[in-house]
C-alpha positions in Angstrom: 0.0 0.0 0.0 2.8 2.4 0.9 6.4 2.5 -0.4 7.9 4.9 2.1 7.2 7.1 5.2 7.2 10.2 3.0 4.5 8.7 0.8 2.4 8.0 3.9 2.7 11.7 4.9 2.0 13.0 1.5 -1.0 10.8 0.7 -2.6 11.3 4.2 -2.1 15.1 3.7 -4.1 14.8 0.4 -7.1 13.6 2.5 -6.7 16.5 5.0 -4.9 14.5 7.7 -1.6 16.1 8.6 0.5 13.3 10.2 3.5 13.8 12.4 6.7 11.9 11.5 5.9 9.4 14.3 2.4 8.8 13.0 3.5 8.4 9.4 6.4 6.0 10.4 4.1 3.8 12.5 1.4 3.6 9.8 4.1 2.7 7.2 5.5 -0.1 9.5 2.0 -1.5 10.3 1.4 -1.8 6.6 4.8 -3.2 5.7 4.8 -5.7 8.6 1.1 -6.6 8.4 0.6 -5.9 12.1 -2.4 -4.3 13.7 -1.9 -0.8 14.9 -3.0 0.2 18.4 -3.5 4.0 18.6 -3.8 5.4 22.1 -4.4 9.0 23.3 -6.9 11.5 24.6 -10.3 11.9 22.8 -10.3 14.3 19.8 -6.7 14.0 18.7 -7.4 12.2 15.4 -7.2 8.5 16.2 -10.4 7.5 14.4 -9.7 10.0 11.7 -6.4 8.3 11.0 -8.1 5.0 10.2 -10.6 6.8 7.9 -7.7 8.6 6.2 -5.8 5.4 5.6 -8.9 3.7 4.2 -9.4 6.7 1.9 -5.9 6.8 0.5 -5.9 3.0 0.0 -9.2 2.9 -1.7 -10.2 0.4 0.9 -13.6 -0.3 2.5 -13.8 0.9 6.1 -15.4 -1.7 8.5 -15.9 -0.3 12.0 -16.6 -2.1 15.2 -17.7 0.6 17.7 -16.9 -0.8 21.2 -19.0 0.0 24.3 -19.8 -1.6 27.6 -21.7 -4.8 27.0 -20.7 -5.4 23.4 -20.4 -9.1 22.9 -19.6 -11.9 20.4 -22.9 -11.6 18.6 -22.2 -7.9 18.0 -18.5 -8.2 17.2 -18.2 -11.5 15.3 -21.4 -13.0 14.0 -24.8 -14.3 15.0 -27.4 -16.6 13.5 -30.6 -15.3 11.9 -32.9 -17.0 14.4 -36.2 -15.8 12.9 -35.2 -17.2 9.5 -34.0 -20.4 11.1 -37.4 -20.9 12.8 -39.2 -20.3 9.5 -37.0 -22.9 7.9 -37.6 -25.4 10.7 -41.3 -24.9 10.3 -41.2 -25.4 6.6 -39.2 -28.6 6.8 -41.5 -30.7 9.0 -41.0 -33.8 6.7 -37.2 -33.7 7.0 -35.1 -35.4 9.7 -33.5 -33.2 12.3 -30.0 -33.9 11.0 -31.1 -32.6 7.5 -32.7 -29.5 9.0 -29.8 -28.7 11.3 -27.3 -28.9 8.4 -29.4 -26.5 6.5 -30.1 -23.9 9.2 -26.5 -23.7 10.2 -25.3 -22.7 6.7 -24.1 -19.5 5.1 -27.6 -18.5 4.2 -28.5 -18.0 7.9 -25.3 -16.4 9.1 -25.2 -12.7 9.9 -21.6 -11.5 9.8 -20.7 -8.6 12.2 -17.6 -6.3 11.7 -14.8 -8.7 12.7 -16.1 -11.6 10.4 -17.0 -9.1 7.7 -13.4 -7.8 7.6 -11.9 -11.3 7.7 -14.0 -12.6 4.8 -13.5 -9.6 2.6 -11.7 -10.1 -0.7 -11.2 -6.4 -1.3 -8.8 -3.9 0.4 -10.3 -3.4 3.9 -9.4 -1.2 6.9 -10.8 -2.7 10.1 -11.4 0.0 12.8 -11.9 -1.3 16.3 -12.9 2.0 17.9 -12.6 2.8 21.6 -11.4 -0.7 22.5 -11.0 0.3 26.1 -14.7 0.7 26.5 -15.4 -2.9 25.8 -15.4 -5.6 28.6 -12.2 -7.5 29.2 -13.8 -10.6 27.7 -14.1 -9.0 24.3 -10.3 -8.8 24.1 -10.3 -12.6 24.0 -12.4 -12.5 20.9 -9.9 -10.2 19.3 -6.8 -12.4 20.0 -7.7 -15.0 17.4 -8.5 -12.4 14.8 -5.3 -10.4 15.4 -3.0 -13.4 15.8 -4.0 -15.5 12.8 -6.6 -13.3 11.0 -9.2 -16.0 11.3 -12.5 -16.6 12.9 -13.9 -19.9 14.1 -17.6 -20.6 13.6 -18.2 -24.0 15.3 -21.0 -24.9 12.9 -19.0 -24.0 9.8 -15.3 -24.3 10.7 -12.5 -21.8 10.7 -12.7 -18.9 8.2 -9.2 -17.5 7.4 -8.6 -14.2 5.7 -7.5 -14.5 2.1 -6.6 -10.8 2.1 -5.6 -9.4 5.5 -7.3 -6.2 6.5 -5.3 -3.2 7.8 -6.3 -3.1 11.4 -6.5 0.0 13.6 -7.5 -0.3 17.3 -8.1 3.0 19.2 -8.1 3.5 22.9 -8.7 6.6 25.1 -6.8 4.7 27.9 -9.9 4.7 30.2 -8.7 1.2 31.3 -5.5 -0.8 30.7 -5.6 -3.2 27.8 -4.2 -6.6 28.2 -0.6 -7.4 27.5 -1.7 -10.2 25.2 -3.5 -7.8 23.0 -0.7 -5.2 23.1 1.8 -7.8 22.0 0.0 -8.4 18.8 0.0 -4.7 17.8 2.4 -1.9 16.9 1.8 0.9 19.4 1.3 4.6 18.6 0.5 7.3 21.1 -1.1 10.4 19.6 -1.1 13.3 22.0 -1.8 17.0 21.5 0.3 18.2 18.5 3.1 20.7 18.6 2.0 24.3 18.0 3.3 24.5 14.5 1.5 21.3 13.4 -1.7 22.4 15.1 -1.6 25.8 13.3 -1.2 23.9 10.0 -4.2 21.7 11.0 -6.3 24.8 11.8 -5.4 26.6 8.6 -6.2 23.4 6.6 -9.5 22.6 8.3 -10.8 26.2 8.6 -10.2 27.8 5.2 -10.3 31.6 5.3 -9.0 32.0 8.9 -6.3 34.6 9.2 -2.8 33.3 10.0 -2.4 35.6 13.0 -5.8 34.5 14.4 -5.0 30.9 13.9 -1.7 31.4 15.8 -3.6 33.1 18.7 -6.2 30.3 18.8 -3.5 27.6 19.1 -1.6 29.6 21.8 -4.7 30.1 23.9 -5.7 26.4 23.6 -2.1 25.5 24.6 -2.5 27.7 27.7 -5.8 26.0 28.6 -4.2 22.5 28.2 -1.5 23.6 30.7 -4.2 24.3 33.3 -5.5 21.6 35.7 -8.9 21.1 33.9 -11.3 18.2 34.1 -11.0 17.9 30.3 -8.4 19.7 28.2 -9.5 20.9 24.8 -8.8 18.5 22.0 -7.7 19.2 18.4 -11.2 18.8 17.3 -12.3 21.5 19.7 -9.5 23.8 18.6 -11.0 23.5 15.1 -14.5 24.1 16.3 -13.4 27.2 18.1 -11.6 28.5 15.1 -14.7 28.0 13.0 -16.8 29.7 15.8 -14.5 32.8 15.8 -14.7 33.0 12.0 -18.5 32.8 12.2 -18.5 35.6 14.7 -16.3 37.7 12.5 -13.6 38.0 15.1 -10.2 39.1 13.8 -8.4 39.1 17.1 -8.8 37.3 20.5 -9.8 39.9 22.9 -11.0 39.1 26.4 -14.7 39.5 25.6 -14.8 37.2 22.6 -12.7 34.5 24.5 -14.9 34.5 27.6 -18.1 34.5 25.5 -17.0 31.5 23.5 -15.2 29.3 26.1 -18.1 26.9 26.0 -17.0 25.8 22.6 -13.7 24.4 23.8 -14.4 23.6 27.5 -17.2 21.2 28.4 -17.5 21.6 32.2 -18.6 24.7 34.0 -15.9 24.5 36.6 -13.3 24.4 33.7 -15.0 27.5 32.2 -14.8 29.4 35.5 -11.2 28.3 36.2 -10.1 29.4 32.7 -12.0 32.7 32.9 -10.2 33.5 36.1 -6.7 32.4 35.2 -6.4 33.0 31.5 -4.1 35.9 30.7 -4.5 36.8 27.1 -1.6 39.3 27.2 0.7 36.3 28.0 -0.5 34.2 25.1 
C-alpha cells in the first residue's frame, strides 16, 4: 500500500490528515509488517480519523466495530438469523432433524458482524476497532484469534481464514489498561496533542479563510488551557471548532470579551470554564 514514510505523509495530507513523523512512520511499519496498529491517546486528537484517512488513500472499505460496555460476540463476530431459522424449521417438517440442522447452520442463515466481515472480505479493507478500552475485558479474548491469525472460528462452519488481510486499527482513550496479550499483537502509537506548528497547520487546513495571526492566537490560547488543571483539556477537534466559531463571529483578534463568551465551545464543564476565565491571561498568550 505504501512504499515509504514520506509517501504516507503525502497521501494522508491529500485527504486533509496532517500526520506527524511518528504517525507516518508507524502507519508505514504497520502496513509493511502486516501488524495491527493500536493507537492510544486522549479523545479528539485524530485516532479515528487516522483510520478513515488510511482507508481513503488506500481505496479500501472501512469496516468499523464501535466498542461499548456490553458489546459481545454476537455484535462483534457474528450471529445466526434466528427468525429465519425458525421459519426454515417450520417449513421442513417432513425432514429429519439432521437434515434441517445442516441446512439452518449454513451461510444463508449467518449474519456476519464487523470482525467476520473484515476477515471474509476479498477487497482492500481497513478494520477499525474503535474505543477498544470501553469494551469488557472478555471482548479482548475475541480479538486475539482475529489479530493473531486473522481468522474466525464458527463452530458450525469451521475456521474462516482471511484470504486478504485487513489493515487493522484499534483505538483507545486509555480509560482502562488493555491486556498485554492484546498489546503484544500490535504496533503501538500514542497520539497526544500536537506541537503548536502542526496544530496551526491543521487549523489553517480545516478552517479555510482564517487569518494566520488569528490561527496562531487560537492555538496559543488552547495550549495555555491545556496547561491548566482542567477536568477535560480541549482536543484538536475542539480547537478546530473554536476557530470556526470565531470565523463565524467575524472575530479578527482574540480579545477578552470574545474569548470569555466562546469558552463553552472548547471547554465542556462549568468548573473548567470558571477556572479558565479566572486564570487565562490573554496578554501572556
